[in-house]
C-alpha positions in Angstrom: 105.5 -33.4 10.1 104.2 -30.7 7.9 106.7 -28.3 6.6 105.1 -24.8 6.1 107.7 -24.8 3.3 105.3 -27.0 1.4 102.1 -24.7 2.1 100.9 -22.8 -1.1 97.4 -20.6 -0.5 94.9 -21.2 -3.2 92.8 -18.9 -1.8 91.1 -18.0 -5.8 90.0 -22.0 -6.1 86.4 -22.8 -5.7 85.9 -25.7 -3.0 84.8 -28.0 -5.7 88.0 -27.6 -7.7 89.8 -28.4 -4.8 87.8 -31.7 -4.9 88.5 -31.7 -7.9 92.3 -32.0 -7.6 92.0 -34.1 -4.6 92.8 -32.1 -1.8 90.8 -30.2 1.1 91.4 -26.9 2.4 93.3 -26.1 5.7 91.9 -23.4 7.4 94.2 -21.0 6.2 92.9 -22.3 2.9 96.3 -24.3 2.4 97.5 -27.7 0.7 99.3 -29.5 3.4 101.5 -31.9 1.9 103.8 -34.9 3.4 107.1 -34.9 1.9 108.0 -38.2 1.2 109.0 -41.0 -0.5 105.1 -41.4 -2.4 104.6 -37.9 -2.8 107.1 -36.2 -5.2 108.1 -32.4 -4.9 107.3 -30.9 -8.1 103.6 -31.8 -8.1 101.7 -33.2 -4.7 98.8 -34.4 -5.0 97.5 -34.5 -1.5 94.7 -37.2 0.2 93.5 -38.3 3.8 95.1 -36.9 6.2 98.0 -34.7 4.7 99.0 -38.4 2.3 100.1 -38.0 -1.0 97.9 -40.2 -3.5 98.5 -39.3 -7.1 101.9 -38.0 -8.5 104.7 -40.6 -9.6 108.4 -40.1 -8.1 109.8 -39.7 -11.5 107.7 -37.4 -13.4 109.7 -34.6 -13.5 106.7 -32.3 -15.6 102.8 -32.3 -13.9 100.4 -30.3 -15.8 96.3 -30.5 -14.7 93.1 -28.2 -15.1 92.0 -27.0 -11.5 88.8 -25.3 -12.9 86.5 -22.4 -13.8 86.1 -20.6 -10.9 82.6 -20.9 -9.6 81.7 -23.3 -12.7 82.3 -27.2 -12.5 82.6 -29.6 -15.4 80.2 -29.2 -18.2 79.0 -26.3 -16.4 77.5 -23.1 -18.9 79.6 -19.9 -19.4 79.6 -16.9 -21.0 81.5 -13.7 -22.0 85.6 -14.1 -20.4 86.1 -16.8 -17.9 88.7 -17.1 -16.4 90.6 -21.1 -16.0 93.1 -22.3 -13.6 95.3 -23.9 -14.3 98.1 -25.9 -11.8 101.8 -26.2 -13.8 105.0 -28.6 -12.2 108.8 -28.7 -13.5 111.9 -30.0 -12.1 113.4 -28.0 -15.2 111.5 -25.3 -14.4 108.3 -24.0 -16.4 108.7 -22.7 -20.0 105.0 -22.2 -20.7 101.8 -23.1 -19.9 98.4 -22.9 -22.5 94.8 -23.9 -22.6 93.9 -24.8 -25.6 90.0 -25.6 -26.5 88.2 -25.4 -30.4 91.3 -24.5 -32.2 92.0 -21.7 -29.7 94.9 -21.1 -27.5 94.7 -18.7 -24.4 98.0 -18.7 -22.5 98.2 -16.8 -18.5 99.1 -12.9 -18.8 102.5 -12.1 -19.0 104.2 -12.5 -15.6 102.1 -15.0 -14.4 103.6 -17.2 -12.2 102.8 -20.7 -11.2 102.2 -22.9 -10.1 98.6 -22.4 -10.8 97.7 -20.7 -13.2 94.8 -17.5 -13.9 94.2 -17.6 -18.1 91.2 -15.9 -19.3 89.6 -17.1 -21.7 86.9 -15.2 -24.3 84.0 -17.8 -25.3 83.0 -15.2 -27.1 86.0 -16.6 -30.0 84.4 -20.4 -29.7 81.3 -21.8 -30.5 78.7 -22.1 -28.3 77.9 -25.4 -27.1 80.2 -28.7 -24.9 83.9 -27.0 -25.4 86.6 -29.6 -23.9 89.5 -27.6 -22.6 93.1 -29.1 -22.5 96.0 -27.7 -20.3 100.0 -28.2 -21.9 103.0 -27.5 -20.0 106.2 -26.2 -21.9 109.1 -27.6 -19.5 112.4 -25.4 -19.4 114.6 -28.6 -20.5 114.2 -28.1 -23.8 115.0 -32.0 -23.7 112.1 -32.9 -22.1 108.6 -33.3 -23.9 105.4 -30.5 -23.3 103.0 -32.8 -20.8 98.8 -32.3 -21.5 96.2 -32.6 -19.1 92.7 -35.0 -18.9 90.4 -32.8 -20.8 88.1 -30.3 -18.8 85.2 -29.6 -20.8 82.6 -26.7 -19.9 79.8 -25.6 -22.0 80.2 -22.3 -23.6 76.7 -19.7 -24.6 77.2 -16.9 -25.4 73.2 -16.1 -27.4 70.4 -14.2 -25.0 67.4 -16.4 -24.7 64.4 -15.6 -26.8 60.6 -15.6 -25.2 57.7 -16.2 -27.1 54.1 -16.9 -26.2 51.3 -18.1 -28.9 48.6 -17.4 -26.1 46.0 -15.1 -26.2 44.6 -13.5 -22.5 41.0 -13.3 -22.8 39.5 -10.2 -20.9 39.7 -10.4 -17.2 37.6 -9.9 -14.5 37.7 -7.9 -11.4 39.7 -10.0 -8.8 40.6 -13.3 -11.1 43.8 -14.2 -11.2 45.2 -13.9 -15.1 47.7 -16.3 -16.0 50.0 -16.2 -19.2 52.6 -19.4 -20.2 55.9 -18.2 -21.7 58.6 -20.9 -23.6 62.1 -19.6 -23.1 64.0 -21.1 -25.9 66.1 -22.1 -23.1 67.5 -22.8 -19.7 66.5 -19.9 -17.6 68.0 -18.5 -14.7 66.0 -16.5 -13.3 62.2 -14.4 -14.9 61.2 -11.1 -13.6 57.9 -10.7 -15.3 55.8 -6.5 -14.7 52.3 -6.0 -15.1 53.0 -1.9 -16.9 49.2 0.0 -17.1 50.1 3.1 -19.5 54.0 2.4 -19.1 54.1 2.3 -15.5 55.2 -0.6 -13.3 51.6 -1.3 -10.8 52.9 -5.1 -9.9 54.8 -8.5 -10.7 54.1 -11.4 -11.9 55.3 -14.8 -10.6 55.7 -18.4 -11.3 53.0 -20.3 -10.5 54.8 -23.6 -10.6 57.8 -25.2 -11.9 58.3 -24.8 -15.6 57.4 -27.8 -17.2 60.5 -27.7 -19.6 61.7 -24.5 -21.2 57.6 -23.3 -20.1 57.2 -21.0 -17.2 54.0 -20.7 -15.9 53.4 -17.0 -14.4 49.9 -15.6 -13.0 48.7 -11.9 -11.4 46.3 -11.4 -9.3 43.5 -8.8 -10.1 42.2 -7.2 -7.7 38.7 -6.2 -7.5 39.3 -2.1 -7.2 41.4 -2.5 -10.2 40.3 0.0 -12.5 39.4 -1.8 -15.5 41.6 -1.1 -18.6 44.2 -3.0 -21.2 47.4 -3.9 -19.2 50.2 -5.1 -20.6 52.7 -8.2 -19.0 56.4 -7.2 -19.7 58.8 -10.5 -18.9 62.9 -10.5 -19.4 65.1 -13.5 -17.9 68.6 -14.6 -18.3 69.7 -18.1 -19.2 72.6 -20.5 -16.9 75.0 -18.6 -18.2 73.7 -15.2 -17.4 72.8 -13.9 -20.8 69.9 -11.4 -21.0 66.8 -11.5 -23.1 67.7 -8.6 -25.9 64.2 -7.2 -25.4 62.0 -7.4 -23.0 58.6 -10.4 -24.2 55.6 -8.4 -23.5 51.6 -9.4 -23.7 48.7 -7.0 -23.2 45.2 -8.8 -21.4 42.5 -6.4 -21.0 40.3 -6.0 -17.0 37.2 -6.3 -18.3 35.0 -4.2 -16.4 32.2 -5.6 -14.0 28.8 -5.3 -15.9 25.7 -4.0 -14.2 22.0 -4.8 -14.7 18.6 -2.5 -13.8 15.9 -4.0 -15.2 12.9 -1.2 -14.4 9.1 -1.0 -15.4 6.8 1.8 -15.3 4.0 0.5 -13.5 4.7 -2.3 -11.1 0.9 -2.7 -10.4 -1.1 -3.2 -13.5 -4.8 -4.6 -14.4 -5.1 -7.5 -16.9 -4.4 -6.0 -20.5 -2.6 -3.3 -18.9 0.6 -2.0 -21.2 3.5 -2.1 -19.2 6.9 -0.4 -20.3 10.0 -2.5 -18.8 13.6 -0.4 -19.7 16.5 -2.5 -19.2 19.6 -0.5 -17.5 22.7 -2.0 -17.9 26.7 -1.4 -19.0 29.5 -3.5 -19.3 28.8 -6.7 -21.2 25.7 -8.0 -23.0 22.0 -8.6 -21.8 19.8 -11.5 -22.4 16.2 -10.1 -20.4 13.8 -13.2 -20.1 10.5 -14.0 -19.0 8.9 -15.7 -16.3 6.0 -16.8 -16.8 7.1 -16.4 -20.6 4.6 -15.7 -23.2 5.6 -12.8 -25.2 7.6 -11.6 -27.5 11.0 -10.7 -25.7 14.2 -8.8 -28.2 17.3 -11.1 -28.4 19.9 -9.4 -26.7 18.2 -5.5 -25.4 20.3 -2.5 -26.2 20.7 -0.6 -23.1 17.9 2.3 -21.6 15.8 -0.1 -24.6 11.7 0.5 -23.8 9.9 -2.2 -24.4 6.0 -2.0 -24.5 5.2 -5.6 -22.8 1.0 -6.7 -21.5 1.4 -9.5 -19.0 -1.8 -10.8 -18.5 -0.1 -12.5 -15.0 1.9 -12.2 -12.3 5.3 -11.6 -14.1 9.1 -11.4 -13.1 11.2 -10.0 -15.5 14.8 -10.8 -15.8 18.4 -8.5 -17.3 21.4 -11.0 -17.2 24.6 -8.9 -18.7 27.5 -10.7 -18.8 31.0 -9.2 -19.9 34.1 -9.7 -22.0 35.4 -12.2 -18.7 32.3 -13.9 -18.7 31.0 -12.7 -15.1 27.1 -11.7 -15.1 24.9 -9.0 -13.2 21.5 -9.7 -12.9 18.4 -7.6 -11.8 14.3 -8.5 -12.1 11.4 -6.8 -11.4 8.0 -7.7 -10.8 5.5 -6.9 -11.9 1.8 -7.8 -10.1 -0.8 -8.2 -12.4 -4.9 -7.4 -10.9 -8.3 -8.4 -13.0 -10.8 -6.4 -13.2 -13.5 -6.0 -10.8 -17.2 -5.7 -11.5 -19.2 -3.6 -8.9 -23.8 -2.0 -8.8 -24.4 0.1 -6.4 -28.7 0.9 -6.5 -31.5 1.9 -4.3 -35.0 3.2 -3.5 -36.0 5.2 -6.6 -38.4 7.2 -5.1 -37.8 9.8 -2.4 -37.8 9.5 1.5 -38.0 12.2 4.3 -34.9 14.0 5.5 -33.9 10.8 7.8 -35.2 8.5 6.5 -33.5 4.8 6.9 -33.4 3.2 3.4 -30.8 0.5 1.9 -27.8 0.6 -0.5 -27.4 -2.8 -2.4 -23.9 -3.4 -3.4 -22.4 -6.2 -5.6 -18.6 -6.2 -6.1 -16.6 -9.0 -7.1 -13.8 -10.7 -5.4 -10.5 -9.6 -7.1 -11.2 -6.3 -5.6 -8.5 -5.8 -2.7 -10.8 -2.3 -1.2 -14.3 -1.4 -1.4 -15.7 2.0 -0.1 -19.0 4.0 -0.2 -18.8 7.9 0.0 -20.0 9.5 1.8 -19.6 8.1 4.8 -16.5 5.6 4.4 -18.9 2.7 4.0 -17.1 -0.8 4.0 -17.9 -3.7 2.0 -17.5 -7.1 1.5 -15.8 -8.1 -1.9 -17.2 -11.7 -2.9 -20.0 -11.0 -5.4 -23.5 -11.0 -3.5 -25.2 -8.7 -3.2 -25.1 -6.5 0.9 -27.5 -4.3 1.9 -25.6 -1.1 3.6 -28.0 1.6 5.8 -27.7 5.2 5.2 -30.3 7.7 6.6 -29.4 10.9 4.2 -30.6 14.1 5.3 -30.5 15.8 2.0 -30.0 14.5 -2.4 -27.1 12.8 -2.0 -24.9 10.6 -4.6 -23.9 7.9 -3.4 -19.8 6.6 -5.3 -19.1 2.5 -4.6 -15.2 2.6 -5.2 -13.5 -0.8 -6.1 -9.7 -1.4 -5.7 -7.8 -4.3 -7.3 -4.4 -5.6 -6.6 -2.9 -2.5 -8.8 -4.3 -0.1 -7.6 -7.3 0.4 -10.7 -10.8 1.9 -9.5 -13.3 0.7 -10.6 -16.8 3.3 -9.5 -20.1 3.0 -9.9 -23.1 5.6 -8.6 -26.4 6.2 -7.5 -28.5 9.0 -6.3 -30.7 9.1 -3.3 -33.6 11.8 -3.9 -34.2 13.4 -0.5 -37.7 15.5 0.1 -36.6 19.4 1.6 -39.0 21.2 2.4 -38.7 25.6 1.3 -40.4 28.3 3.1 -41.7 30.2 0.8 -42.3 33.2 2.4 -43.1 33.8 6.2 -45.4 37.0 7.2 -47.0 39.0 9.0 -47.9 42.3 10.7 -45.1 44.4 10.3 -46.6 46.2 13.9 -49.7 45.6 16.4 -50.9 47.8 19.1 -49.5 46.8 22.4 -51.2 44.0 24.0 -54.2 43.9 21.4 -55.3 40.8 20.7 -53.5 37.8 19.6 -51.5 38.0 16.0 -51.6 36.0 12.9 -48.5 34.9 11.5 -48.8 33.2 8.0 -46.3 30.3 6.6 -46.7 29.4 2.8 -44.6 26.4 2.1 -43.2 25.1 -1.2 -44.2 21.4 -2.7 -42.1 19.0 -0.2 -42.4 15.6 -2.5 -43.4 14.8 -5.6 -45.1 11.5 -4.2 -48.6 11.0 -3.0 -48.6 10.0 1.1 -45.8 11.5 1.4 -44.9 12.2 5.1 -46.5 15.6 6.9 -43.4 18.3 7.6 -44.8 20.2 10.7 -44.1 23.9 11.0 -44.2 25.9 14.7 -43.3 29.2 15.8 -41.1 30.5 19.1 -39.4 33.3 20.2 -36.2 32.8 20.2 -34.9 32.4 23.8 -38.7 31.6 24.9 -39.6 28.0 26.6 -41.9 25.9 25.1 -43.8 26.5 21.6 -45.3 30.5 21.5 -47.5 30.3 18.8 -49.9 27.2 17.6 -48.0 24.4 15.7 -49.0 23.8 12.8 -49.0 20.3 10.6 -48.2 21.1 6.4 -49.3 17.9 4.4 -50.2 17.1 0.8 -47.6 17.4 -2.1 -48.3 21.0 -3.4 -47.5 23.9 -2.0 -49.3 25.0 1.2 -50.4 28.3 3.3 -50.8 27.7 7.4 -51.6 30.2 9.9 -50.2 30.7 13.0 -51.8 32.2 16.2 -49.7 33.9 18.5 -51.0 35.8 21.8 -50.6 39.5 21.7 -47.5 41.2 22.2 -46.0 44.1 25.0 -42.4 45.0 23.2 -41.1 44.0 19.9 -41.3 40.3 19.7 -39.0 37.8 16.6 -40.2 35.0 15.9 -38.9 31.9 14.1 -40.5 29.6 12.1 -39.1 26.1 12.4 -40.3 23.8 9.4 -39.3 20.3 10.0 -39.6 17.1 7.9 -38.5 14.3 9.2 -34.7 15.4 10.2 -34.5 18.1 8.8 -35.5 21.4 10.4 -35.0 25.1 8.3 -35.8 28.4 9.8 -37.4 31.7 8.6 -37.3 34.6 10.9 -40.1 37.5 11.1 -39.9 41.0 13.6 -43.0 42.6 14.8 -42.9 45.7 16.2 -45.2 46.8 19.5 -46.7 50.2 18.9 -48.7 51.6 22.0 -51.7 52.0 21.9 -53.4 55.2 21.1 -54.6 56.9 24.2 -55.1 60.0 25.2 -55.0 60.5 29.1 -56.1 64.4 28.9 -57.1 67.3 26.4 -58.6 70.5 27.6 -58.9 73.8 27.7 -57.3 76.5 29.8 -59.1 79.0 30.8 -61.2 77.9 33.2 -59.7 75.5 33.8 -55.4 74.8 34.5 -54.2 71.7 35.5 -51.4 71.8 35.3 -48.8 74.8 35.1 -46.2 74.6 32.0 -48.1 77.9 30.6 -47.8 81.1 32.4 -50.2 82.6 34.2 -51.9 84.7 33.6 -51.7 83.8 29.9 -50.9 86.4 27.0 -53.8 88.7 26.4 -55.8 87.1 23.9 -54.4 83.6 24.5 -55.9 80.3 25.7 -54.2 77.0 26.9 -54.2 73.7 24.6 -53.4 71.0 27.1 -52.8 67.6 26.3 -51.0 63.6 27.2 -51.3 61.3 24.6 -49.3 57.2 24.1 -48.1 58.4 27.4 -46.1 56.1 29.5 -43.7 56.0 33.3 -41.0 55.2 31.4 -41.2 55.1 27.6 -39.1 53.2 26.1 -37.4 54.5 22.7 -37.9 54.7 20.0 -41.7 52.6 20.7 -42.9 55.8 22.5 -42.8 57.7 19.1 -45.0 54.7 17.1 -47.5 57.2 17.9 -49.1 60.5 16.8 -51.9 63.4 16.5 -52.9 66.1 15.0 -55.3 68.8 16.1 -58.0 70.1 14.0 -60.6 73.0 15.6 -64.6 72.7 14.4 -63.6 69.8 11.7 -61.3 72.1 9.4 -58.0 71.1 8.6 -55.6 69.1 11.4 -52.4 70.5 11.9 -49.9 68.4 13.9 -50.0 68.4 17.5 -46.1 67.3 19.2 -46.2 63.9 20.7 -47.2 64.4 25.2 -46.5 61.5 27.1 -44.9 62.3 30.6 -45.3 65.9 31.5 -48.5 65.9 29.2 -47.6 69.0 26.8 -49.4 72.7 26.7 -49.7 75.2 24.2 -50.9 79.0 23.5 -53.2 79.0 20.9 -55.1 82.3 19.3 -58.6 83.3 21.9 -61.6 81.9 19.5 -63.9 84.3 18.8 -66.6 81.9 18.4 -66.9 78.9 20.3 -64.6 76.4 18.9 -64.6 72.3 19.6 -61.2 71.1 19.2 -60.9 67.9 18.2 -57.6 65.3 19.1 -57.0 62.5 16.9 -53.9 59.8 18.2 -53.2 56.9 15.7 -50.2 54.1 16.0 -48.1 52.6 13.9 -50.1 49.5 13.5 -53.2 52.0 12.1 -55.4 52.1 15.5 -56.3 55.4 16.4 -58.4 57.1 19.4 -59.9 60.4 19.7 -61.0 63.4 22.3 -62.6 66.9 21.8 -62.9 70.1 23.8 -64.9 73.2 23.3 -64.1 76.1 24.0 -66.8 78.7 24.6 -66.6 82.2 23.3 -63.8 84.2 25.9 -65.3 87.6 27.0 -62.5 88.9 27.9 -60.2 88.0 30.6 -60.8 87.8 34.4 -57.9 89.1 36.7 -56.7 86.3 39.2 -54.6 86.7 42.7 -51.6 84.6 42.2 -51.8 80.7 44.0 -50.5 80.4 47.2 -47.4 78.1 46.0 -46.2 76.5 43.2 -48.1 73.2 41.9 -45.8 72.3 39.4 -47.2 68.2 38.4 -49.5 69.0 41.3 -53.5 67.8 40.6 -56.7 69.3 39.4 -60.3 68.6 39.8 -63.6 70.7 38.3 -65.9 70.1 41.3 -69.7 70.8 40.8 -69.7 74.3 42.7 -67.2 75.3 39.6 -64.3 75.3 41.5 -61.5 74.2 40.6 -59.4 72.0 43.5 -55.5 72.2 42.7 -53.3 70.2 46.3 -49.6 68.5 45.4 -47.2 69.2 42.8 -43.5 70.5 43.7 -42.5 73.5 44.3 -40.1 72.3 41.7 -39.6 70.4 38.6 -38.0 67.7 41.4 -39.8 65.2 43.3 -37.3 66.1 46.3 -40.1 69.8 46.5 -42.8 67.8 46.5 -45.3 69.8 48.8 -49.0 68.7 50.5 -51.1 71.8 50.8 -54.3 72.2 48.1 -55.9 75.4 46.6 -59.5 76.1 45.6 -59.6 78.6 42.1 -63.1 80.4 42.4 -63.9 81.4 38.4 -66.6 83.2 39.9 -64.1 85.7 41.4 -61.2 84.6 40.0 -59.3 84.2 43.5 -57.7 81.4 45.0 -57.9 80.7 48.7 -56.8 77.6 50.5 -58.7 74.5 51.6 -59.7 75.3 55.1 -60.7 72.1 56.8 -62.8 73.9 60.2 -62.6 70.2 61.5 -59.5 68.9 61.0 -57.6 67.1 63.2 -60.5 65.9 64.7 -63.3 63.2 64.6 -66.3 65.8 64.5 -66.1 65.7 60.6 -68.8 62.9 59.1 -68.2 62.4 55.4 -65.2 60.7 56.0 -63.5 57.4 58.1 -60.2 59.4 59.6 -58.7 62.1 60.6 -59.2 65.2 58.0 -56.2 67.0 57.4 -56.7 70.7 55.3 -53.4 69.3 53.4 -53.0 66.1 52.0 -52.2 63.1 53.8 -48.5 63.0 51.9 -46.8 64.8 49.8 -47.7 63.6 46.2 -45.6 64.7 43.0 -47.2 64.1 39.9 -50.0 62.0 41.4 -53.2 61.3 39.2 -57.1 62.7 40.1 -60.3 61.7 39.2 -64.1 63.6 39.9 -66.6 60.8 41.6 -70.0 61.0 40.9 -70.2 62.3 44.3 -68.8 65.5 43.9 -65.2 63.9 46.0 -62.6 64.2 44.4 -59.9 61.0 44.6 -56.3 61.7 44.9 -54.1 58.4 43.9 -50.2 57.5 43.7 -47.3 60.1 43.0 -44.5 59.9 44.3 -43.2 61.6 47.9 -40.4 63.7 48.3 -38.1 61.2 48.2 -38.8 60.2 44.8 -40.8 56.7 46.8 -43.8 56.1 44.1 -46.9 55.8 46.5 -49.6 53.7 46.6 -52.1 55.4 49.3 -54.9 57.8 48.0 -56.3 60.6 49.7 -60.4 61.3 49.1 -61.3 65.4 48.9 -64.8 65.7 50.3 -65.8 69.6 49.1 -69.0 69.9 51.5 -66.6 69.7 54.2 -63.0 71.5 51.9 -61.3 67.9 54.1 -58.8 65.5 53.0 -59.0 62.2 53.8 -57.2 58.9 54.2 -59.1 56.0 52.3 -58.8 52.7 54.0 -57.3 50.6 50.7 -54.5 51.9 49.4 -53.9 51.5 45.8 
């Protein structure tokens, strides 16, 4: 059995040290040993199952180097290390020491065995393999010291030194930068930081196992890294734990990616044109090339350099830019080179009429990409063949052929087609004509409309705007010089505007002319009173020493203004100076003038604005004095008056006022011999006993008549027509007065 008193704790020893001593540990960290004849009491060396496998039963002193904590024989050590020595003696242990390299090391004062920790300052030893020997001196002075078997360690108190003779070439973004670092000795640890402006921005790693003392480092440069100068900062410790005295540094440059941008000012040119190529780039050196080659290019263009070239064919220019890291950027630009285009355009040299169809002859070389003829936006094939292009110009026209080649350059040629144009130099006629007085002659005067003998004729026509068809006789104008053409137009009754259309081919030009219509210079009435007073605008009786002149000329039923006033009159006595006569119209104009002292003939001269005239005369005998008359039986404003063969005057109809609503039908007779008025009697009124006329005789008009007309017939009777009744309705009936019967009859037929 195992005596627990024989157990000792060796917690400070490593498993390797115990294995070196030949013992295994229990779970409690103790070395079991069986006390028997084979195992001395002073130094148990235990084997399997706690059996002693070393030691002698006769020796009283034993010593052995257990080892250095955490180290095996031959391992490197630095600084102060603790080496454990196991020592026993039956007479007690007087001292324990450890010798190496001429130096002796002892445990701390008061240290108790049997295992002693002896501190060793390795800095007092030379670097390299050092052999340690432990010696124990027994307490019995008669016993000799005993030394252990040698135990070797490697002393290393020298810091490792790192170096690299390589220069790191510029590094591309997104690539791996590598560095081989050589150490002066084997290393235990190695650390590589990557610095930018003194700040750690990353860490290098060992890419593979070192080759001897050469360590292979790498650092991945991300694509988004800042192009700049970076620094590897490498530190290490050797196997003994000595750190590098200073960090080893190695700079490297991350090159920016190059850019390339080659441009041209004109991408489409014509053969022989100058092209300006600009080499835009950054971050490297550039080389420019052309395909196909043929022109001299600079070997190494500068950034932004302008190169003037003259490509003869389609050319691709390539700008290759390479940075210090070998990264290349490419850019290309293509210049399309088009060839020149031959063009021609021709037309007839002689003048044509407006709208005539003629052919333009166009010829365009096959290098054209687009061809048009303006005006008209006409297209032409580009094939070097004559093409006939129909056109119908209405006026002299310059046609332009525009051919465009692949570079967009235009090639132009023109031809002018002369088109004869008629011109109206004048369009004349009378300013005023007498209404309904016969045909009107209008005249057109035309300029030359052709420079070529036998040119087509122009036709002229005059029409009234708004009237259907041709209004006047047409005319044809021929020849090459100026021409005059007359046009006969019907009579007019109102102001008329004429439009002259002169046509040549498809061209029509216009001229307008206005002609006024003046009323005919008619005289409806020109009488003197007394003895005859057919109307009553004058006072009755007249003022003493006065006579009345009653005139009516240029009368119209409803005179349109101003045509009604395109008529004027003068009055002269016995061929004396004329005096203006006021316009009468409807009703007539009556004026009082001094009674002449001698028989006087008054002349009324009427003229219109067209120059037509008319005249009438009235003779007033020497007035012998006033004749007193009785008053009329009633008013006859707007009535009729007619001189009878007996010398009497018949007055009938009219109105008791100035209105048709007050029209009257009664009649009176004036006897100038007595100066008296008497009503028409008609002794056979209402009977059929009168033989002079047909129908029922009456002493009054068959109908009330206002502003009727009267005429003395050759048989002595008086014809009374028209007028308006009291309903203001125009009448078409007719009354006949028979002075022999002193009666009125209705005529068998009306107006």
